[in-house]
N, C-alpha and C positions, 0 to 999 in steps of 0.2 A: 685484752684478756689476760695478758701477762701481769699488768698492774693489779687487776682484780684478783688474780691468783695470789700474788704477793700479799695483798691486803688481807685476803682470807687466811693465809698462814699467820699473819701478824695478829689476827684476832682469834686464832685457834680453830678455825673452821677448815680442817684439813681435807675432808671429803669435797667441800665446795672448791677448795683450791685445786684438788685433783681434777675436778670437772672442768675448771677453767684452763688448766694446763692441757687437758685432752683437746679442748676446743682450739686452743692456740696451736697445738701440734697439727690438727687437721687443717686449719687455715694456712699455716706455714707450708704444709705440704703442697697445697693448691697454688700458693703464691710463689714460693721459692724452690720447691722440689724437696724430695725426701733426703737428698744428700747434703743439703745446706746445714751449716753448723748450728744455726739457731733452731732449725727444725729438729735436729738430733737432740739439742738441749731440751726442747719442750717434750720430746719423747721420753727422755731420761726423767724429767720432772714429773711427768704424768705417771710413769711406772714406779718411781721412788720419790713421792712427794715429800718435801721437807716438813718436819713437824714443829720447827721453831725458826725464829728470825735468824738466830746464829747459824743454824744448819743451812738455811737458805742463802745467807751471805757467803758462807764457805763455798757453796756450789757455784755461785756467780763470781767467785774470786774476789769478793769485796774485802775480806779480812787481809788478804795478802797485799792488796794495794795500799791499805791503811798502814800496814807495818812498813812497807817500802817507803812510803812518804814520810813516816816518822823518822826513819833512818836517814833519809835525804835531808830533812830539816835539821837534824842534829849535825850532819856533816857541814851544811851551809853555815850554821851558827859557829862551828869551830873555825871554819875558813875566815869568817868575818872577824873573829877575835884575833886570828893570826895576822890579818891585813890591817890591823889598827882599830878595829871595832867601830868603823864609821857607821853612824845611824842613818837610816833611810830617810829621805826627804819626803814628807807626806804630800807635797805638791807635785812630786814626780810620779806620773801615771805608771811608769814601769815598776814602781815600788809597791803598788797596790796589790794586795792579796785577794784572790777570789775565793768565794765560798763554794765548795763542791756540793752537789746534790747528794745528800746522804741517803736518800731513799733509793733503793735498788731499782734500776730500770728494767 
């Protein structure tokens, strides 16, 4: 239901998204209880449904994570330069970067 709501926001169907968030809230109440953090998030999303992907990302905290990661990457690059700028060995599995799921869960 959450993914369906997010997709609905992405295509501009805000009332449909609201209905999916309401259903997700009801289900979360049954499964996890009304005090669960995720239940309260669905309640907030049902009452104040985001109208854009950017607004939705901000509610889920996605923008903050991206900014934090960018800052960490810059710091790591600076440290590598200070340490002699050794290049990563592509055969070394510890040097492989992972691709994050950019679609909000």
